[in-house]
Structure formats: structure tokens, C-alpha cells
N, C-alpha and C positions, 0 to 999 in steps of 0.2 A: 595286464598292465596297470600302472600304478599312475594315481594319481599327484603329479608333483611340483610343486613350486622351487623357481631357481631362485637363487638370490643373486645374483653377478657383483665383483668387487667391483674395486676402480682400474682394476688392472685387466679386467675384460672389455673397457670403453676408452683406456688412453695406456699403448704399453708403454710409453717414453713419457715420463710424468712432465720432462722439459719442453715437450712437445704438444700444447694443447687446443693444434688447427684442428679444425675441420675434417681438414683432407687426414688427418690422423688415424684420428678417432675411427674414419669410416672403411681403411686399411685394418684396424684394427677390431672391429665391430665383424668383421668379414672371417677373422680369423676366429674369431671368438663363435660364431655360427656355426660353426666346423661339428663345435661341439657339443652346441644344443641340441642341433639337427642328428646326431650319434642318439638320440635318446629317444626323438619323436620317430623314428627310422626304427626304432626296438619298441614301440610301440607306445611308448606313454602318451598322456596327455600332461602338455609342459604350459604352464605359467609363469610367465619368467617378470623378475622386478631386480631393477637397479640403482644405486648410486648414483650421484652428480655434483658429489663436492664442485670439482676445477669447474665444468660446464657451469652453474650456476654462481660458482664465484667470478668466471668469466663473464659472464651477461652482466650482472653488479657490477664490477669496475669498467666495463664500456658506459652504460652510463653515467656511471661517476665520473666519469673522463671527462667526457662528455659536458656535463653541467659545471666541471672545474676551468672547461675553453671557455664555455658560454651560459651563463647561470641561467637564462631564459631557458633552456632546455631542462625540461625535468627530471628527476630520478625515479627511476621505476619502481614499485613498492613491491616492497619480498616477496611475496606468494605471485605476483605475475614474472618474478625472473623462474619460481620455480616453474611453472606453466610453461614456459618457453624450453626451461631444461630438458623438462618431458618429450615436448613436441618435439626438438632437435634429436637428443638420443632415440627415442621412440622409431623417427623417421630413417634413422640409419640404422637402427636392430630390424624393423621392416622390411627395407633393401635385401643387407645383406643376408637375414634369412629365407625371404623367396627366393634370390641367386642360387645360396646352396640347396632347397628342394630344390627349385626347378632342374640342378643340374644331376640328382640322383631321384628324379621322378617321383617325389612326391609332393600328391596334389592337399595344401593346404594354403588355407589364409592365413594371414598375419594380422592384426589388429594392436595397433597402440594407444591407449584410452589413458585419457591426461585426466588423473585420478587428485580428488578430493580425500582427504583422512581428519576425520572426527578429535579434536581433543578438548582438554577441557580446559579453558580457560582460568580455571584455580588452578590447574599445575603446576607442583613448590618449580618444576623447572622455568617459569614465569619470573621467581622472584631473584632467580642468579643466575642470567644469562650464561652460557657458557664460550656457545658456537661461534671461531673469528669467521667474517663472510665480506669479499669484497676487498678494496682497499687498504692501503696505508696509509696516515695523515699525519698532521704534524700536531700539536700538542694546540692550537690555537685555532686550526681547521676541525679536529673530532671536541673541540671546546662548541664550537659554532655548530656543527648539526646536532651536539646532546641541545643546546639551547631551539634553534628553529627547527626540528625534524624532532624533538623525540629519542632520540637514539642512544642505546646502551652504547658508549665508547670505552675500551680498555686498552694499557701500551700492552703491545706484546714482545716482548723478551729484548728491549732497544731498539725494535725495527721501526718504532711506529706504532702509532694507533690505528687498531681496526674495529668496525662494528660487532656487535657477539651477540645475539639472540638466543632463545631458548631451546629448547630438544627436550620437548613433552613429549609423555607416549600415548602413542595412537589408541583410538577407540572402536572406531565403526569407521568402514570406508562407503564412503558414498554411493557409489558405481558398482558395487558388490554384487546387483541383478543383473547388473548388465553383464560385468565379468563371466559372473556363472552363468547365463546364457550363451556368451560365446565360444564359451569351453564347453559347456555340454552340445552344442549344435558341433564340434568337431575341430574350432576353432586353436589355434595359438597365441596368446593373449600375453600384451607387455601393460606390467600394468602400476601402483605405488613406484612407479619412478622416482628417484630421492629420495624417496620415504610419502611419496605423496606431498600434496598441496596442506598445509594442513590448515583448516576453519576450524571456527567455534559453530556449534549453533545457538540461533535468535531468537528471539522469543515467538516472533510471529512465524517461526520454522525456517526461515532462512539461513544462510550460511555465509556467514564473513573470512575473508581470508588473515592470518593472522605471519605476523615477522618470526619464523621457525625454523628449525631443521629436524622433522622425525628421522630419527638411526632408520637406516633402507633392513640392516639385519628385520627389526622388531614389527617394524612395518611388514614386510616379507610372512614375518610368522603372523601375524593379524589376518592377513588374511588366505593363508591357507589354512588358518584355522574357521575364517569365514566360509573357505569352498569344500573342508571340508576332506583336505589332503591329505594322501597317503603319508609323503616324504617333502619332507623342507630339504631341502638341496643347498647351502650355501659356500658358494665356491671365491674361493680366496687367492694366495698367492704361494700358502704351502698345502705341500700333501695331506699332511696330519697335524693335528695340534698338539701344541708339545708343552710338558714341565717344565721347567727349568733352561723358556726358549733363549738359545746365542749362550749356553753357558756350558761349559765342562762337562756336565752334569745330564743336559738335555738327554731328555726319553719323550719319544714318540709314543700317539696312544691309538691304536685302534680302533678301542671300544672305550665308553663310559657310561654309567648308569646316570641317571639325574643325579641321585645321593653322590657317585665320584664328583660331580662337576660340581654340584655346589660345595662337597669338604673343598675342590680346588679354585674354584672363587675366593671361595673365603679366606686362605691362604694367599693370595695376592699372584696366582699365577698366571695371571690373563690378563694383558694389555688394555686400560678402557682406551675406547675411541681403535682399540683392531680389536683384538681377539675378543675381549670379553664381551661386548656385544653380542658375540656370535655364540657365545658358549650360553649366555643368557636366553636370547632366544630361544636357538637350538631347545635348550630345559622348558622351555615355557610350555614350545609344542609336543611336544612328547608328556607335558604333564596335562596335557588339555584332555586328552581323550586316548584311551585303551588302544593298543595297540600303533600308534604313531611314533614313530621315528624319526631321527635328526642325521643330516650325515654333512660333515665337513673335511671339501680338500681343494685340489686346486683345478683352476678350467681346466688343465690338460687329460686328467686323471677322474674328471667326471663320470664316463661311463662304466671306468672300471671298479669306479666306488661304487654304484649302483648294481653293478653285479657282485660285491662281497668282497672284491681281490685289495680294494686298497681304503684311503681314508678315513676319518673317526667319525662313526656311527655312535651314534648316541639314544640310549630305549631307556626305559621304563625300569 
């Protein structure tokens, strides 16, 4: 059986984007757990990664709302908000996976690791932050945050002003050895949640959190490389990657070579912030070592995709 990194999309945590309550997330993760435990039941070593967009946004917005009502209440730094979201989501996934494994008679432990991911402080992403986070503000409020907090604020399609942060490339995973030890011991590990908490390395060897969002597909690819995974499985809302998506001439792909995937990316077939980072991560993983493959498919079809019945398989 294979060592697999499974990257969960937002639909695996929040089925209804309008309901981001804790109760709704726990219900959704119980459904998600069934698909993941299918893979564990089949004998695979499974490492789980996930996004955190709505959750970290909610945490940031809650602190912003509190501070707007009472200026004495401090805003929470963004790296800390990311760490909070890792714990919150990891807790729900741990519960859901444990319950599902008990139901099937599987005896495995589940651990969620608050994971730091090293980024380069000179990454080009820091020069032009583009990732919106948190609440909407008036122009006057935005200017105040720029002056007082040093935030980068941008107007968002006529809806108001929002803080934007960088989206740098992941370089290394600080807790790599801990994750590897747990996986090798037979445990199910949840890691690089939300792409990981972005940190930069200080001259003294310490780490400093930075306000940024690492793409969870790229972080999943990084941990998959570091753990020498056999397969990277990226789960999303569609069963297969498509060319000309949502157009009359849409064509679903059962497979792509790395060269074909690069060609399709250059032709603009995949939307930024949606399918593009998934295909990019898949290509990076397949190119990293001979014999590796990546699969992009839906949560519900994960088991079928791993057995070759569906999904889009990317190979060298």
C-alpha cells in the first residue's frame, strides 16, 4: 500500500459556505472522515492537510469586531490566528476520524500538529500582497489601520477595504521530523493546516511568524516531498480536471503528463486561486522524484480514484 498525502479542499470542512458555525463544520468533517477512513481501511498510510480560509477569516474578523467596539482590546496577530484555526480544524478532524475508525473497528490514533512552514522573507509575494483576510472597512478606517498597524489595505470590488497579505512559497516544514516519526509509527497525522503558520528564520536560529497565507496545495506538496510520499491526492469539488471548464466544449481529463499539464497551464485553462494551484502542486510533486504521481478528484471519489476508476492522474 502507499504513503499518501491527502489535501482537503474547503468543501471537506464547510459544505455550506454561508454556514461557518462550529456545529456545521463538525457535521461536515464527519462526512469527510468516511472518505478518508476508506483509504486507511484499504491499508494506506494517510497524512492529511487542509485549508483554513473561512475559519481564519472568521477568527480575524471576530478580533476586529471586538476592537472596533472597545479600542482597549488588542487585535490578534495574523500568525496566531492561523495557529488558532489549525487547532480548531484539527480538533474537529481528530474527533470525526476517531469516531469513524472506532465504528469500523480500526485501532489507530490521530494527531493534529500545529505546523510552522518556513518562507523566504525576500519572497516576491511580500512585495505585492494580494490575499484578502478579515473584515471590510471604510476608507477612513483602512487609512487608520495603515498608519497605526502598518497593514496593507486594498479596496475590494466596491464592497469596502480589506487587509491583504502575501502568499509566499513554502520552503521547509519545521515539524517535519515529528510528523515523520508519528506516520512511521502508524498514526494518522493532520499537518500543514491552512498551508501552515508562515515563519521566517532569524539569524539566531529562532523563528518569527509573518502575516501571510501559504497556499494549502503547495504546502501539501512540500510535506509530501519531505515525507517521501508515493502519491499526492488533492480533493476538491469536481471529479476530474477539465479543459474549458463550464463551457460548452468542456473536456474532462482522466490523465495528464507533466508536459501536458504545463501546456494547459500556459494556455490559461485553470483558474488562479482554484484549479491552477492544484495542478501546479501536482506537477511539482510528480517532477520531484521518479515514480511519483498525483491525483485530483472529489472527496466522494477518493477511494475510486486511488483504485484507478476515476479522477485525473498526473504522471511524469
